[in-house]
Every structure is written in structure tokens, then in C-alpha cells.
N, C-alpha and C positions, 0 to 999 in steps of 0.2 A: 854387618861384618864387611859385607865389600863394596858399601858405598854406591856411587851412581856406576853404572852399565854402560860401558862403550858401545857405541853401534856400527855396524861393519858390513861389508858386503862381501859375497863370494859369488863365483861362477859370472857368467853372462849377464844375466839378468839381476840389477839393482834389488836385492830385497834384505833389509835389516836381519842383520846375525848378531849373537851376545858370544863374546870372549871372554873367558878367565884366566890370568896366570897365576899358577899355584906355586908361591912363594913362600918359603919356611911354614906348610903346610897351612898358608892363608891364602884363599883365593882372593885375587886382585884383580880388577879390570884393567883391560888393556888394548890399546888401537891396534888390532891384526896386522894392518897394513906397514907398524915400523918394527914389527918382531922379525927376527931372523936368529936362527940356531948357527955358533960357530963352527965353522967347516974346519976340519971334520967331525965334529963334536966334542972336540978337545982328547979324543982318544977313547972316549967310551962308545960303548956298543950301538949299533944302530936301534933307533924305539920302534914303539908298536903303535899303529894308528886304530884304536876300537871303535867299530861304530856300531853303535848301541850300548846306552850305559844305564841299563839295567840289572839286575842283581848277576843275571849271567853274564854281562861286560865288566859289572866289577870285579868276578871272579879272576875274569884276564889282567886287568888293571894290578889285583895284588898278588897274584903267581909271577908277575912281570915286574913291577915295580919292585917289590922284597928283594930284587938281585940287582936292582939298581938300574934298569933299563927304562928310559924316557917313555912317557905315555900321553897321548893326545887319546881325549874322547871325544866323538863327534856323536850329536844325537839331536832328533827332532822332537825330544818332549824332554820336560822337566824330571830328568834323572838322577840318581844319587853317585854316580859313579866320579862325577867331576867333582865331588866334595870327598873323595879319598886323598890322603895325604899323600898317594903314591901317583897320582895323576898332576902331568906338568902343565898341559893344555886342556881346556873344557870349552868345545865350542860347540854352541846351540844354533841352529838352522829352522828355518820354519818349515822345510818337508824334505825327507828321505824315501817319500813312495815314489816319487818322481825319477825316472829311469836317467833321464836327459841330465835333467838338473841335477842329481847327485855323482854322475862323474863329472861334470862340469866343477860341483863344490869339492870334491876330492882332489882334482887336478889344482886345481887355485890353491886349494890348502896348500897341498905340497910345494907347489914351487914359492908360496910366501912365507912359510915358515921352515925352507929349506928342508924336509922331510926325504931327501932321496935316499933310496934305499931300505927305509923304514918300511914293518910287515903290516899289510893288513889284515884286520881279523873283523867280518862283517857277522853279526850274530843275529840277522832274523831272515829269512828265506828270502823276503824280494831283494835285498841287498846283496845274499848272496848270488842270486839270478844276475842283478845288474851287474856286478862284479867279472862275474862269470862271463857275460856276454859281452864287458868290453876289456878284458883281461888283456888282450895286447895294447891298449892306449895306454892303461893304469901301470903295465909292466915297466914302461920305459920311465919311469919315477919311481915305484914302488916294487916291493918283493910281495906277490900277491901268491898266494898258496893255495887260494881258489882254485878248482880244477875249469877246465874248459867247457863248454856250454856241451860239445857232445858228451861230456860224461855228467854233469848236474842234471841232464834234463830228463835222465832216467830217474832222479829222485825229486825234482820240480813238479813234475807232472805225475800223480799217483796213477794215471791209468799206464802210461809207462813201467812203472814200480810194479805193477803185478803182473803186468803182461809180459816182464823180465823173470819176475820170481815163477811163473808157471811155467818157460821154458826152462828154468833151472830146477825146475820139481821143487820149488822150496811152498809149502803150503802157506795159502792164504784165505781168508773167510770167502766164501761163496758171494760172487759180484755180478754186477750187471751196469750197464752204461745206457739207461734210457732217455731218450732224446723227449720224448711226450709221453699224455698218459696212456696212448695207445701200447705204448712199450710197456705200462706196467702191468697190463693185463697177462703179458706173458711170464711174469714172476709166479713163480708155484712155491717156493720155500714158504715155509709157516711164518708168521708175524710172532713176535716184531723183529723188525727189520730197522738199521739205521743207514740215515742219507748223509753225505758229507760231500765235500768241494771235490773233485781232481785236481784243482790248483787253488788252494786256501787263500790265496790273499785277498781278496776283494770279500771273499765270505764271513771270514771271521771277524775283519775291522768293522763289518757292517753288523752282523749278528751276535757278536761278542761270544759266540760258543763253538764247539768244534765239530760237531756233527747234531743232526737231529733224530728221533727217535719216532717211528710209524707203528701203530699198534693194531692199524687195520687198511685195508685196501682205500678207503676214503680218506685216511688221513695223509697215506700213500700218496696218492693224487695231489691233494693242497699242497703238502710237503714239498712235491717235487717240482709243482708248478711256481712256488717262491722260491726255492732252491734256483733254478734255470734263471729266472729273474736277473739273478745276482753273476752265476756263473756262465751262462749261455746253455742254448740246447746243446744236450750232450757232455755238458761238463758237470753233471753232478753223479756220485758214484750211488747206487744201493747196493747196502750190502747185509749178508747174515749178522744177525745180532751176536756175539759169542757172550755167553751169559758169564758172569763175575763182573766182580770192580777193579780195580786199580793193584788190587790184588795179586791177579792174573795174569797182569802186564811184567813184561821181562823188558832189558834192553842189553843192548850188545855196543859198547863203548869203545872207540879205538883211536889212535894215530895209524894209520895206515898208509904203506909206502912199499911202491915194488912188490905187491901181491902179497903181502902180509903185514902183520901188525909189530910196530916198535913197542907199542905201549897199547895194552887193554885192560876192560874191566867187565864184568857181568852183574845186572843189577836187577831186582826185584822191587817195584813200587809198593810200600804199605799203605801211601794215602795218597789221594789226589784230588782236586778240586777242577769242575764240579764231579761229582761222584761217579756218574755213570760215564762221560765222555770227559775225561780229564784235560783239560788243558794244558794243564801243569800240575808236577810231582811236588808233593809236600811233604813226605819222608820217604827214602830210599835209601837200600842199604845193599851190598856188596854181596855176592853170592859165588860159588862156582857151578857153574854148568856149561861143559864143552859141549854139549849138543848145539848151544844157540850161537857159540863160537864158530862153528862149521860151516852153519846154514849163514850166517852173515859174511864171513868172509869168500864164501862162493859168490854171493853178490856182487860183494865191492871186487873182487879179483877179475871178476865179466867185463866192468864196465873201465877197469884199469884206474880206479881210486887214488888219488892221494889227498892226505890231510886228515882232518878232524871229522869224526862222522858217530853218530848213534842210529843204531838199528832196534825199531822197536817192535814187539811181538806179543800176542796174547795166547796163552794156553787157554787151548780148547777142553774145557771137562769131560765134554760127550764125546771126543776121541783121543784126548791125551797127546795133541798135536799142537806145538807153537806152530802160530801162525803170524806171517808177517801186515802187520800196520801200516808202518812208517818207515822212510831212511833219510835222516836229516845229516845236511852235507855241511855243517858246522857245528858250533859247540854248542850244546843242550844246557838247560835249566840248572842241572846238578852236578856239573861238571867239575863244581870244586870239589866234592867228595873223592874223585880220585887223587889228590893233594894227600887225603888221609890215608888213605888205602895203597900209597905208594906210585901215583902215576901223574905226575904233572902234565897234564896233556897241552896246555897253551904253551909253556915252557918247550916240550918235546916238539912241537911246530915251531916254534922259533928259531929252537937250536939247530934243527934241519936247514932253516930257510937261512941261516947266516954261517953255518959250515961245520958248527960243533957238533962232533959225533957224540951219539948216544946209545946207551947199551939198552938191549931189549928188557919189558917190565910188563909185570902184569899184577893187577891190585888184589890184594889180600881181602879175601871173604869176611864177612862178619862187620864192618865198618859201614854206619851211619850218617845221613845227611837230612837235614830239615831244615825248611822257610819258616820260622814259628807264626811270621806276621800271617800268613796262608791257614799253616798247618792248626794254628790256634782253632779256629772256627770250624775247621774241617772235622779236626778231633771232636768238638763239641757235639757236630752233628752226628758223626757216626756213633758217638756214644748214647744221643738221644735217641738214635732209631734202631739200636739194639746193634748194631754192625761193629760194635767195640765195646769193650768192656772198661769201666773207668779206671780200673786198675790197671789193664792191660797199655792204656793211654799215659796215665800217669807215669808209668816204667820206661815207655819209650822217651819220654820228657828228660827223664833222668840220666839216660844213658847215649843219647847220641853223639858223634866226634865232630861233627862238623856244623855249624850253623852257615845258610846262605848269604846272611848281611851283617851281623851283628858281631864286630871284634874290638877286644880290648886296645888290641893295637893300632885299629884304623877306625875310630867310634863314629865319627860323622856322620859316614851313608847309614848307619842304622837310625840315628837321630833324623835325618832329614828324611827318609820313608816314612818314618812315622807321621811328619807330618804333612808329608805326599799323600796319604792314605785317598782323602776326598777325590782328588785330581786321580789318582790312581782307577778310583772306582769308577768313573766316569769316563777317563780315555779308554780302559781294558778292560771292564766290566765286575774288577775284583779287587 
């Protein structure tokens, strides 16, 4: 389909990089050093740079690309978004986890392709942190909707998140921050307990899981030792393990600006993988839950947040409280659900960045989203374990509104993702 791939370099360090140009839905190899967009884009709107091209990034590509907005996808993985008919340029680089190299790549890419004024859309936590900490340098070339570090730090480090939540009287799971095994002895809450990193970047890439379960004190000591070897002393959080699976997890999703939501929706997970500590949702539906809106907006208002955010809660059946788990300062895996529910989150942010006024909107309840590639095995496991009836699962497959990847209008990403299954299993653990 593409023939030979051109090798180019980006940034100060000469490292091989792949670049594809999408011409009439066919990706053709090009030499990046020879590429220039016309100025000022022949009257077209400024484009968007989507950093991270998995299914989350694909939803951004489709949201904006369908409106004729040019898209450049930048990734360090063999991702599916560059195969979308809406992607103008697909750039694959060796590594986006190195902060300094990532900034060099972004600035070099922007200058070579004349992307001045384009909007940046980071899709992973570590890229959000990098963009936030170097916001001033990037803003000289791009539009950067990611907030400054003094805001993002409250979401990046869960120790900050939980501290602020307690100050705001937002319920959280009972939590401890032990530095070593001696601190474990002071934890008196009954088992099981959960261990998770305060900053998940290194932990999750190494372990391929979001958290560990400790069933007794001996397991807690050993798991804390292993976790601290990845996070450093004091970098692991021990929490009361709230009973229940993904069906007890809820999300408040918003484009937030000037202390209020311009666009919002509230969601409930129906299924996730893995079952207990879900790294990702596989089936989600919109609901009406004003209490969750109030708690979430209290947090976002306090840190003067701007942009797209997902605030995650878990309902504790023991006391009926919604307890804060996480706050994500970026798009989230199922954000394409918003389009079907009446809230196009990527476009709301893009439009605000270039000065197109938008009317406030809220997602209507009863709309569902599925990622078939991961939901099918998840559903079969749930049926086999008795957590879900076969009839209920089949019914959910018949009635969903949005699929994460597969699209008749843009079929190639779905085809490519199936081919990438072995790669994704090794790279991400699913």
C-alpha cells in the first residue's frame, strides 16, 4: 500500500523517524524536510496536532477531520490513527516518553511543516505533563490548551489530588502513603487493600496494570517493596479497596472554562478490563447524576481548570458515597461517546481555541459506547464467571450507539487494529 518508508530526523538528536502523507485516503511516504503547508493554509482553518494515535486519538482525528480541519498525528507506537482518511500527516518517532526529546520533536515538526497556530491535543498523561511544563515555549508556535503546571500538578500526582479533595470535603477512599514496611504496621483498615502509584507513568508501563490487590499484611509488605522499587519511597498509595467492579464506577466529563462546564456528560461503566482494576473501559453509557457534577466542578473550579477533563468516582455500597479516584487532564478513552450524546468534546476545545463561540450543551442520558476489540473477551469472561448473563451481554451488543474504532466511513483504522493485536498485547498488555 505504501511502498518504501522515508527516513528523516526530528529534534536536535539525529534519530530515524517515519513520515506518511495522506493523499486522497492513501498514505504515501514523503521526505519531511521537503514538506511545507501553504501560508496561510489557502484560507483553511488551522489544524490540530494529535499526540498519541490509539483509539482515543482516533476519535479526535475523526471529530475534527470530518469538519475539514487538517490533522497531523504524532506517535511513538504503531498506532491506527495515521490510517484514518482524515489524517493529513502521520509521524512516527522513536520515543515520546523523554520530556526534552518530545519538546524538541514538537518544535521541529511545527517549524518544518509550518504548523503555526495549530492546536495541540496530547492524549497520554506523561505527554500532558511535558506540554504543561513547557507550555511557554510551545505557545510561541502552537495553540496550547493544556493548562500550566500549577494547575496540572493537582491531577498528575494523586497525593496532591487526594489532599485537595479532602480540603474540599470531596469523599475519597481511606488512603495511606507508607514509605516502608514499618509504616505498613500502622494501617489498621481491614483487608483487602489496593496499592497504586501516586504518579502512574513508570509503574503502569512496567507492570501493565493500574493497581495491585493485597489480601493480607504479608502480601502488602511484599507488594509495597515491589511498588517502591518502581515509584520510589513514598510514591505508592495504599487504599481501602471499595467493593464492586466497573459497574460501580462513574465519570464526569467536561470541557471546562471560567469555572463552569461549556459541555458535559456523566457516565457509568458497564464493563472494563481488567475486571477489578480497570485500565480501560470497554462498555460505557451516559446517565443523569447531578450529584457527581457538583463534586467534580468543585474540584475543577478550585484549580482554575481550563480544557477537557474526566473525573472518576466509585460508588461505595457500604456508605452510599461517590468517592474520587482520579482526575484526567486530557481526553479519555471513551470520549467519542460524547458525539452521539450531543457533546463533541474535541471540537468544543478546538473551536474555543480559534475563537468560534459555542453554546453550552449536556450529554443526554441513555447513550452507549463500546470498544468491541476488548469488550468481547471481557464480556465472555464476565459471562463465564457468572457476573453477566449471556442474554444481557448479547442485548448490549445489539443496542450500542458508538463503536470506538470501526466505522463504515473510515474503515482502515479498524482493519489495521485487528492486524496490530499481537503488537498491542506485547506493548500494552491487552
